[in-house]
N, C-alpha and C positions, 0 to 999 in steps of 0.2 A: 660317492664319488660324481660331479657333474660339470660340465664345460658349457661354454656358449661357442659356437662355431659360425663363421660367417662363409654362407655358400652363394657364388653368383648374386651379391647384392641381398640376401635375405639373413637375418640371422636365426638361429636354433638352439634351445635351450635340449641338451641331451644327457644322458643318464646310459652307465652301462646295463646292456638288457633290454632297453627300451626298443620301441620302433618310431619310428620318424616319418613323416608323411614331407618329403621333399620335392620342389620342381624335378620334372623328368630329365633324367639322367641319360645319357644315348650309351648304356650297356645293356647286357644281356642279364637274365634273372640268373643268381648266384655268384656275381662278379662281386670282386673286391672295390669297396670306395673308399678313399681315405681323404680327410676334410684336415687341411694343412693350417688354413686359417684360423687358430683357435684364437678368442678373444681373451678367455677368463677361463681358469679352471679352479674348482672348489674341491676339499675335500678334508673331513672332518672339522669344519671350522676357519678352515686355514686356505684365503683365496689369494690367489695367483691372477692381476689383471694385466695384462699386457698393454703395450705402447707402442704401434696399434696391435700387435700380436704377442702372446706367450713364446717366447723363445723355446726351440725343441719341443714343444707341444704338438703333438697330433690325434685325432680321432679316426678309428678303423671302423669299417662295418661291411658287412654284406648286402646286396640286393636282393630284397624278396621278391619282389613285384612292381610290375609297371601297373596302374590303375586309373580309372576316369574318376573324376571329382562330380558333386552334384551339378544337376544342369540349372543353369542360369537363363533366366528369361527377363529380357527387358521388354517393355512396349512404350511405343512414341506415336502420338493422334496427331495428324494431320488436320490443322482444325478448318484448312479452307473446303476440303471436300469431304469432311469427316469419316476419313479412313483411317487405319491402325496399322501401324508398321510394327511386327514382332521379331527380336533378334533373339538367339538364344546360341550359347556354347557351354561346352564342358572342358577344363581344364585337367591334364595329365599331369599324373603325380607317380612318383617313384617313392616306394616303402623300403627305407633302409634300418636295418635291425645292427643296433651300436652293439659292437664285441668290446672293444678296449678304449680307453682315454689314457694316453699317455702324458705325463708333464708335470 
């Protein structure tokens, strides 16, 4: 069984028992997470497609950890004085273990 959920503008394909990396959630480790906006549910070849959401479907999971992604570095050269400007950042993610798909 799998589902496609929409979480704050991002769509994720999830399966039961899978760990999914989503954008940072303002919750603590071990908190329950519920995705109410389910766009598609597939089970044994049968697919339910929502318009825009599947009625009565939801995905529940547990927040396992909040982690940082890989460091991203960008460089820009200013040609007038041969100066290089360097910027870097790391995006924070939440690891959610999917427990149950209903729908």
